[in-house]
C-alpha positions as CSV (number, residue, x, y, z in Angstrom):
1,M,94.2,108.8,65.7
2,N,92.5,112.1,64.9
3,I,95.1,114.8,64.4
4,K,94.0,118.4,63.8
5,S,95.6,120.0,60.7
6,S,97.8,123.1,61.1
7,K,95.2,124.9,59.1
8,T,92.5,124.0,61.6
9,L,94.7,125.2,64.5
10,V,95.4,128.4,62.8
11,T,91.6,129.0,62.0
12,E,90.8,128.1,65.7
13,A,93.4,130.5,66.9
14,L,92.3,133.3,64.6
15,S,88.7,133.0,66.1
16,K,90.1,133.7,69.5
17,I,92.6,136.4,69.1
18,K,92.8,140.0,67.8
19,T,94.1,140.6,64.4
20,I,95.3,144.1,63.5
21,S,96.6,145.7,60.3
22,P,100.2,146.9,59.9
23,D,99.0,150.5,60.0
24,E,97.2,149.8,63.4
25,A,100.3,148.3,64.7
26,L,102.5,151.3,63.6
27,S,100.1,153.7,65.4
28,M,100.5,151.6,68.5
29,V,104.3,151.6,68.1
30,N,104.4,155.3,67.5
31,E,102.2,156.0,70.5
32,D,104.4,153.7,72.7
33,K,101.4,151.4,73.4
34,C,102.7,148.0,72.6
35,N,105.6,145.6,72.4
36,L,106.2,144.8,68.7
37,I,107.5,141.2,68.7
38,D,109.0,139.5,65.7
39,I,108.8,135.7,66.2
40,R,110.5,134.7,63.0
41,D,113.6,132.6,62.9
42,I,117.0,134.4,63.1
43,R,117.7,133.1,59.5
44,E,114.5,134.9,58.2
45,L,115.7,138.2,59.9
46,E,119.2,137.9,58.4
47,R,117.7,137.1,54.9
48,D,114.8,139.5,54.8
49,G,115.6,142.2,57.1
50,R,114.0,143.2,60.4
51,V,111.4,145.9,61.4
52,E,112.9,148.8,63.1
53,S,111.6,149.1,66.7
54,S,110.7,145.5,66.9
55,N,111.9,142.9,69.5
56,H,113.1,139.5,68.3
57,I,111.8,136.6,70.2
58,P,112.1,133.3,68.3
59,R,108.8,131.4,68.2
60,G,110.4,128.4,70.0
61,M,111.4,130.6,73.0
62,L,108.4,133.0,73.3
63,E,106.6,131.3,76.2
64,F,109.9,130.9,78.1
65,W,111.2,134.4,77.6
66,L,107.7,135.8,78.7
67,D,107.1,133.5,81.7
68,P,108.5,135.2,84.9
69,D,108.9,131.8,86.5
70,S,111.1,130.5,83.7
71,L,114.8,130.3,83.8
72,Y,114.8,131.9,80.4
73,F,112.7,134.9,81.4
74,K,114.0,138.1,79.8
75,D,113.3,140.5,82.7
76,G,113.2,144.1,81.6
77,K,113.2,143.3,77.9
78,L,109.5,144.1,77.4
79,D,106.9,146.1,79.2
80,M,104.6,143.4,80.5
81,N,101.8,146.0,80.9
82,K,101.7,146.8,77.2
83,E,100.0,145.0,74.4
84,M,102.0,142.2,72.8
85,V,101.8,142.6,69.1
86,L,103.1,139.6,67.3
87,F,104.2,139.0,63.7
88,C,105.9,136.2,61.7
89,A,106.4,136.0,58.0
90,G,102.8,135.5,56.9
91,G,100.6,135.5,60.0
92,M,100.1,131.9,60.8
93,R,102.8,131.3,63.4
94,S,101.9,134.6,65.0
95,A,98.3,133.6,65.2
96,L,99.2,130.4,67.1
97,A,101.6,132.2,69.3
98,A,99.1,135.0,70.1
99,K,96.7,132.2,71.2
100,T,99.4,130.7,73.4
101,L,99.9,134.0,75.1
102,K,96.2,134.3,75.7
103,D,96.2,130.8,77.1
104,M,99.1,131.9,79.4
105,G,97.0,134.7,80.8
106,F,98.2,137.7,78.7
107,E,95.0,139.8,78.1
108,K,96.4,142.4,75.7
109,V,97.7,140.3,72.7
110,S,97.2,140.7,69.0
111,H,99.0,139.7,65.8
112,I,99.5,141.5,62.5
113,D,97.4,140.4,59.6
114,G,99.8,139.1,56.7
115,G,102.8,139.3,58.9
116,F,106.2,140.6,57.6
117,G,104.8,140.3,54.0
118,S,102.2,143.0,54.7
119,I,104.5,145.0,57.0
120,K,107.0,145.4,54.1
121,N,104.2,147.2,52.1
122,S,103.4,149.6,55.0
123,K,105.1,152.6,56.5
124,F,107.2,150.5,58.9
125,K,111.0,150.9,58.4
126,I,112.8,147.7,57.4
127,V,116.5,147.7,58.5
């Protein structure tokens, strides 16, 4: 059995997706050009805080909440025509999630380099 490591999967994902800085993401948010999506677990948000103006979609539900044919589709929660900007705690889960959204057919997808760790050191407001 030849199993790919999680590190390999993340490296492959990073080669296929767009990575942006927290400052680039903040500009997009301020210009109303994206959906800022926090895919961290609810316990992480409760422990570490959340980014003001972000939408929380747990990683385990992302594909289901964004699939119009799914029973779990959150109609009207996001603007499906705007770029989906994802982040997690450190950038690995969001890289995999961004690749999955690309695989689903979303064209405007990116993730924030360094995740919440780098966002905390930017001009984003943490609440």
